[in-house]
C-alpha positions, 0 to 999 in steps of 0.5 A, spaced: 282 364 835 284 371 836 277 374 832 274 369 838 278 371 843 275 379 842 268 376 842 269 373 848 272 378 852 267 384 848 274 388 845 272 394 841 277 397 835 282 392 836 288 393 832 292 388 828 300 386 826 300 381 822 305 376 819 304 375 813 308 368 810 303 368 804 298 372 800 294 366 800 294 365 808 294 373 809 288 373 804 284 368 810 287 371 815 283 378 813 277 374 811 276 371 819 279 378 821 274 382 818 277 389 819 278 395 817 284 396 814 285 402 819 285 397 824 292 393 821 297 397 824 303 393 822 304 387 816 311 383 816 313 380 811 315 373 812 320 372 806 324 379 807 326 375 815 330 368 811 337 368 813 338 362 810 344 366 805 349 371 807 345 376 802 338 374 805 341 375 812 343 382 809 335 384 807 332 381 814 337 386 818 335 392 814 327 389 815 329 388 823 331 395 824 325 398 820 321 393 824 323 397 830 322 403 827 315 402 825 314 399 833 316 406 836 310 410 834 306 414 838 300 407 838 305 402 840 308 405 846 301 406 849 297 400 848 297 396 854 295 389 852 298 385 846 294 377 845 300 373 842 299 368 838 307 365 836 312 367 841 317 364 838 317 370 832 322 375 830 316 380 831 315 378 838 321 378 840 322 385 838 316 387 841 319 383 847 325 387 846 322 394 846 317 394 852 319 389 856 314 388 862 312 395 861 305 391 857 300 385 859 302 379 854 296 374 852 298 369 849 293 364 845 295 357 843 299 357 836 297 350 835 301 343 836 308 346 835 306 348 842 306 342 846 313 340 841 318 344 843 323 340 841 322 342 834 322 349 836 329 349 837 336 350 832 342 346 833 348 350 836 351 349 828 346 354 826 346 359 831 353 358 830 351 360 823 346 365 824 351 369 829 356 371 822 350 373 818 346 377 823 351 378 829 347 380 835 341 380 831 340 373 831 338 373 838 331 374 834 331 367 831 333 363 837 329 359 841 327 362 848 321 359 853 316 365 855 312 362 858 313 366 864 311 373 862 304 372 859 299 375 865 295 369 862 296 363 857 290 360 852 291 353 850 287 346 849 291 343 855 296 346 860 303 344 860 308 345 865 311 352 864 304 353 865 302 356 872 295 352 873 292 360 875 295 363 869 292 357 864 285 359 860 282 352 857 282 354 850 274 350 850 273 356 853 272 360 847 268 354 843 262 357 841 266 364 839 271 359 835 264 356 832 261 363 830 267 366 827 269 360 823 260 360 820 261 368 818 267 367 814 266 362 811 257 362 811 257 356 813 249 352 813 251 347 819 249 340 816 249 343 810 249 338 802 256 338 801 259 333 806 252 331 809 252 324 807 260 323 808 263 319 814 270 320 814 274 327 813 281 324 811 287 329 811 293 328 807 300 331 809 306 333 806 310 326 808 314 325 801 314 332 799 318 334 806 322 327 805 319 323 811 318 318 807 317 316 800 310 317 796 309 310 796 309 309 803 305 315 805 299 312 800 299 305 803 297 309 810 292 312 806 291 306 803 290 301 808 286 307 812 282 307 806 280 299 806 278 299 813 272 304 811 270 300 805 270 294 809 266 298 815 261 301 809 264 308 811 264 314 805 270 318 805 272 324 803 280 326 802 283 332 802 289 333 800 295 338 803 296 345 799 303 342 798 302 336 794 306 334 788 302 334 782 304 325 783 301 325 789 294 328 787 295 324 781 295 317 786 290 320 791 284 321 786 286 313 783 284 311 791 277 314 789 270 310 788 263 310 789 264 311 796 271 316 796 271 322 794 276 327 792 276 333 794 282 338 792 278 345 794 284 349 799 279 354 800 275 352 804 278 349 811 278 341 814 274 345 821 269 349 816 268 342 813 267 338 819 262 343 822 258 343 816 258 335 816 255 329 819 263 327 821 263 320 824 271 320 824 277 326 822 282 322 820 291 324 818 298 324 821 297 329 826 295 335 826 291 341 831 283 338 827 285 331 829 286 332 837 280 338 837 275 334 833 272 330 839 271 337 844 269 342 838 265 339 833 263 332 837 267 328 831 272 322 833 279 324 831 284 318 828 292 318 827 296 315 822 302 316 826 303 310 829 309 306 832 309 301 826 309 307 820 315 310 825 320 304 825 319 305 817 323 312 818 331 312 819 336 317 822 334 324 824 327 322 822 326 317 826 327 320 832 323 326 830 316 322 830 318 319 836 319 324 840 311 328 836 308 321 837 311 321 845 310 327 847 302 328 843 300 321 846 302 325 853 297 331 852 292 328 848 291 321 849 283 321 850 283 325 844 285 321 840 286 313 837 291 310 834 290 306 827 292 300 828 
C-alpha cells in the first residue's frame, strides 16, 4: 500500500524507515518498493525490541536509545509528512514522542488487526512486568488510540474513531495497488499457473498457535474440499508459511486429481488471485478473503464459523468470538461464512 499511495499522490523521491521482522519479509518489502538503498533512512530490527526477559529488555532499552538518536538526524527533523502503517509499533511511538504534532501524519491500514483493537491491548500483568524491566520506556509498548492524530486515514471500512472527513477508502488505491503487484511479481493476468483452478484455499496456523488440535484444523479444510468436490470445483491448497512438517504432510494427503498442493511462499495469495481465474478464495480470516471481491472480483469465504468457535475453550473461545463479531460488523457484505 505504501508504493500504491506514492503512485496515487505522484510523490517523487520518497524516503523510507523500514521495520524488519525477518530477512524474508525485508526482502519482499525491498522487492515491492524497488527503492534505491540511499532512500532507506533507517532500518529497525524487531528482534532487538523483544522484552520477554530482563536480559532482552536491557538490549531493547539500549536499542530504543539508538533509534532516538537516529531520529534526531536533520532529515527527520525537517520532513513534513509521514505515512504510517502500524501506529502501535515502538517506532511510531518514538517518532511521535520526539516530534508531536509538528508533522502531518497519514495512516494506511495495516491489515485486519486495525479492526480488532481488543487484540492489541496488553494485560495489566504484562504492563507491570514491562515497567519492572523497562521503566518509563514501557510506554512505547502499551496500546493507545492514535487515530485522532492522523490528517488522513486510508482504510477499507471506516471505524468509529475516524471522522468521515479524514477517511479515505482503501479501494481508491485499487488501480495503483494492482499495478504495483503486477510489476513486483511480473504477473500476466490469466497466466497459465492458476487459470484452470476454481478455488484458492488459504491455510492458517491454528494448530501451530495452539488454537485447535491439528486434526480439527484439517477437518475444516477437508470438509470444505469435499464441498468443492461435490460441486466439481478444482482447488489449490496454499499452506501458511509457519505450517509444521506434520501439517504439510497431512495437507499433501488431501490432494487428488482436482485438488493441488502449492507450497511456494514467495508468491503471495494476492498474486495468485490476480494471475488466475479463481471463483472463490477460502480461509479462516484474513485481509485476502475480505478484500477479494472488491480488488479481484473473487468471492471470499471464511471457515471461521460459530460451530468452529464452539470447539474452542477459555481465552481462545472468547478471542475468536470477538474476532467473528467484529468481522461480521464491518465486512458482512464482503465475504460469506461457510456452513
